[in-house]
N, C-alpha and C positions, 0 to 999 in steps of 0.2 A: 474358330478363333475370332477374337475381337478385331473388328475393323478399325485400324488406327490410321488417322489422317497423316499423310506424309509431311504436312507443314509443321515445322518446329522452329521456334525462335525467329519468326518472320516479323519484322517491324518496318513500317513505312508510313508516311503521311502524304496525303494528296490534298491540294487546295484548288480553289477556282483558278483556272488558267494553267494548271499543271498538265503535262503530257507525260505519261509513264509507259515505258516498254517493259513487259514482263516476259522473260525468256525461260526456257527449260524444256527438257525432253518429256515425252509422254509419261504421265504418272507421277510427275514431280509436285503437282498441286496447283498448277496454273488456274484451272477451272474452279478449283475449290476456293481460291481467293475471290474469284468473281461471284461465286454463290454465297460466300460469307458476306462480301461487301454489299450484295444485293438483298441480303436478309432472307435468302431462299433456304439456307440451312443454318442450324444453330451451332454456335461455336462450343467446343468442349472446354477450352481454356482461353485465357487472354481477354483482351478488350477490343471492341470496335466502336469508334466514335464517328458520328455523322454531324458535321458542323458543331463539334465540341459536345454533342449529346450522345450518351450511350445508345447503341442501336436498339436496346431493349425498350427504350423510353420514347421512341419516335413512332409516328404513324407509318407503318411499312407500306400500306397501300398507296398513300400519298407520295411517299418517297420513291417507290417503284415507278409511279406515273411520270417521274422526272428523269427516268433513265432511258436513253436510246441504246438498245442492245442489238448487236449483230453477231451471229455465230457462223461456223462453216456449214451448218445444217439447216439454214433457213429455208422456208418454203413459200410458195405463192399460192393464192387461192385461184380457183377456176373462175376468173373474172377479168375485167379489163386491167391493163397496166395502171391506169389512173387510180382505179379503186384499190389496187394492191399497194400503190404508193401512199395513198391517203387513208387507207382502211375505212373508206366511205365517209370520212369526215368532210363535210361539205363547205366549211368556212375557211378553207386553206387557199391562200392567194396563189393563182396559177404562176405568177412570176416567181414566187418562192419555190414552187415545185420544179420549175424549169432550172432555176439556179442550182438547186440541190442535186438534180440529175446531172448537171454539168460537173459539180463537185465530185460526184461518184463515177464519172466517166460513162454515164448511161444515156445521156441525151442524144448523141448522134445515132446510136443503134435503135433507139426508140423511134426517132423520126424516120428511120429507114424501114420500119415495120409497116405492113399494109395499111393499118388505120392509126398509126402513131400511138398516142396515149389511149386510144379507145380499142386497141388490139386486144383480143382475148388471149390469155397466155396458155390456156389448156390446163388440164388437171395437174395440180402441184407444180406447174411451171415447166412441164416436160417439153413444151414446144420451143423453149429457149435453151441456149448452151449453159453450162454450169457457171461460166464467167459472167454471162449476161444476167442470169438469175441472181448471182451474188451482188452484182452492181445495183440491181433494182432494190435489193434488201438494204444495201448500204445507203442508197438514196432515200429510202423510207425512213431510216434512222435519222438521217440529216434533216428530213422534212419535219419529223417529230420535234427536233430542236431541244432535246432534253438537256438538263443542266449537267448530267453525267453521261458520257459516251463510252461504251464498252465494246471493243472489238475482240472477240474470242476466236482466234484463227480465222478471221472473217475475210481474209484476202487470199485464202489458200488456192482458189481456182483462177487467180488473176496472173497475167504476165507482168513483168517488171515495170513496163510503162504505165499500166493502169494502177498497179500497186503504188508506184511513186506518186502518181497524181492524187490518189486517195490519202496517202500519208501527208502530202502537202495540204490537202483540205483539212485533215485532222489538226495539223499545226495551226491553221487559220482559225478553226473552231476553238482550239485551246486559247489562242491569243485573244479571242472575243470573251473569254471568261469561263469556258466549259472545263470541266474536270474530265480528263480523257485517259482511258487505259487501253493499251494495245497488247494483246497476248499473242505470243508467237513462239514456235519452236526454232525459228531461224533468226539469226542476228540481222538487224536492219542497219544499213549504213546511214551516215549523216544524221545521227541522233544525238549529237552533242548538246542540243538545246533541250533535251528531255531528261527525265529521271529514268534510271535503268535498274531493274531488279532481276537478278539471276537466281533461279531456284535449282537445287540439286536434289536427287533422290536420297 
């Protein structure tokens, strides 16, 4: 049978400085929205505009380079914490890296590691807990400093304290002019300052 997208009659707009929470149970189309907005899949119907330009008319490679993306399935390379954070980009200010690690709740545990930022994380990050791995991936997204920040179930391994810290950091990035999407199956509290989109199957 034909594979039909669960998304029907979904309309929303995001501008610089907006924070949007997207909710819904598994299979309702949350990740499909991310893939469409990122230009990773082609839409069947409807229209997608990026800065008032149809997505078909923009340079997708350039656009994607402006996206900081974190999913629940991120991985780390068998390399140092620092190289995982910067993806070996050498001209990133260490002060900015430290600041972003604090925004992600990762700085303290990194400093407690045997060689702090030079600690090797092991194959696919298996020497770290799931929550630590996720916070490093979040810090990496903050360090990239994309104009668009997308969190796709990206805090699933975190306790409430760390999740709240990261949500506050996302609010800060939004207020600095970033366009931010936070996809989750569970309702977040204290989100009156954000746009909310609820999806149903």
